[in-house]
C-alpha positions as CSV (number, residue, x, y, z in Angstrom):
1,E,175.4,114.1,172.5
2,Q,174.3,110.6,173.2
3,L,172.8,111.6,176.6
4,V,170.9,114.4,175.0
5,R,169.4,112.1,172.4
6,E,168.5,109.5,175.0
7,I,166.7,112.2,177.2
8,T,164.9,113.6,174.2
9,Q,163.8,110.2,173.1
10,V,162.4,109.4,176.6
11,C,160.5,112.8,176.7
12,V,159.0,112.3,173.3
13,S,158.1,108.6,173.8
14,K,156.5,109.2,177.1
15,Q,155.0,112.6,176.1
16,L,156.6,114.3,179.0
17,V,156.0,118.0,179.4
18,P,157.2,120.5,182.1
19,T,154.7,120.9,185.0
20,V,156.5,123.2,187.3
21,R,158.6,126.3,186.7
22,T,161.1,127.5,189.3
23,Q,161.8,131.2,189.6
24,C,164.3,133.0,191.9
25,M,166.6,136.0,192.3
26,R,170.2,134.8,192.0
27,T,173.2,136.7,193.3
28,A,176.6,135.3,192.4
29,F,180.0,136.0,193.9
30,Q,183.4,135.1,192.5
31,I,186.8,136.7,192.5
32,P,187.3,137.9,188.9
33,F,189.2,135.3,186.7
34,D,189.4,132.9,189.7
35,A,186.9,130.0,189.8
36,T,188.4,128.4,192.9
37,V,185.4,129.4,195.0
38,R,182.1,130.4,193.5
39,I,179.0,131.3,195.6
40,S,175.4,131.8,194.5
41,L,172.6,132.9,196.7
42,D,169.0,132.3,195.5
43,T,166.3,134.3,197.2
44,N,162.6,134.9,196.5
45,L,162.4,131.3,195.3
46,C,159.0,130.1,194.1
47,M,157.5,127.2,192.1
48,I,154.8,128.0,189.6
49,S,152.4,125.4,188.2
50,E,152.5,124.9,184.5
51,R,149.9,122.1,184.5
52,G,146.8,122.1,182.4
53,Y,147.7,124.7,179.8
54,D,147.3,124.3,176.1
55,L,150.6,123.0,174.8
56,N,149.9,124.4,171.3
57,G,151.4,121.5,169.4
58,M,154.3,121.3,171.9
59,H,155.6,124.7,170.8
60,T,154.4,126.6,173.9
61,W,154.7,124.7,177.2
62,H,154.4,127.6,179.6
63,R,151.5,129.7,180.8
64,N,150.5,132.8,179.0
65,P,152.1,135.7,180.9
66,E,148.9,137.7,180.5
67,W,146.9,135.2,182.5
68,I,146.4,136.0,186.2
69,L,148.3,133.7,188.5
70,Q,146.0,132.1,191.1
71,P,147.2,131.7,194.7
72,T,147.0,127.9,194.3
73,E,149.3,127.9,191.4
74,I,152.4,129.3,193.2
75,T,154.3,128.0,196.2
76,R,156.8,130.3,197.8
77,F,159.9,128.8,199.4
78,P,160.5,130.7,202.7
79,H,164.3,130.3,202.8
80,A,167.3,131.3,200.7
81,V,169.6,128.7,199.1
82,L,173.3,129.3,199.4
83,E,175.5,127.2,197.1
84,I,179.3,127.1,197.4
85,K,181.1,125.6,194.4
86,L,184.8,124.7,194.8
87,E,187.2,124.0,192.0
88,L,189.8,121.9,193.8
89,K,192.5,120.7,191.4
90,G,196.2,119.8,191.5
91,G,197.7,119.0,194.9
92,N,195.3,121.2,196.8
93,M,192.2,119.1,197.4
94,T,191.0,120.8,200.6
95,A,188.5,123.6,200.8
96,P,189.6,127.0,202.0
97,K,189.4,127.3,205.8
98,W,186.7,130.0,205.8
99,V,184.4,127.6,203.7
100,T,185.0,124.8,206.2
101,D,184.3,127.1,209.1
102,L,181.1,128.3,207.5
103,Q,179.9,124.7,206.9
104,N,180.7,123.8,210.5
105,S,179.2,127.0,212.0
106,G,175.6,125.8,212.2
107,L,174.5,129.0,210.3
108,I,173.7,127.0,207.2
109,Y,172.0,123.7,206.6
């Protein structure tokens, strides 16, 4: 709770507003009821400018979806992002072999 209050206070005192929105298609993989290994793959990643729009008294920070998006207001990321999350607890503090093999394969950066 303290951290949330501090962040909110900084945003208000410095009049910070969002300037970029990130959008992607996320696919997640996990064995049901087992959070040992969770994988997410983000594709079609793009960053959309939110600068210069009427903030409407800080109630609306995003662009109007009816407005046409100009080519200069969007940047498309040409790669996918693969994230592997491991829940290592207890005496087992090593990643599964296939995860280590994938990390060392040179197929991902």
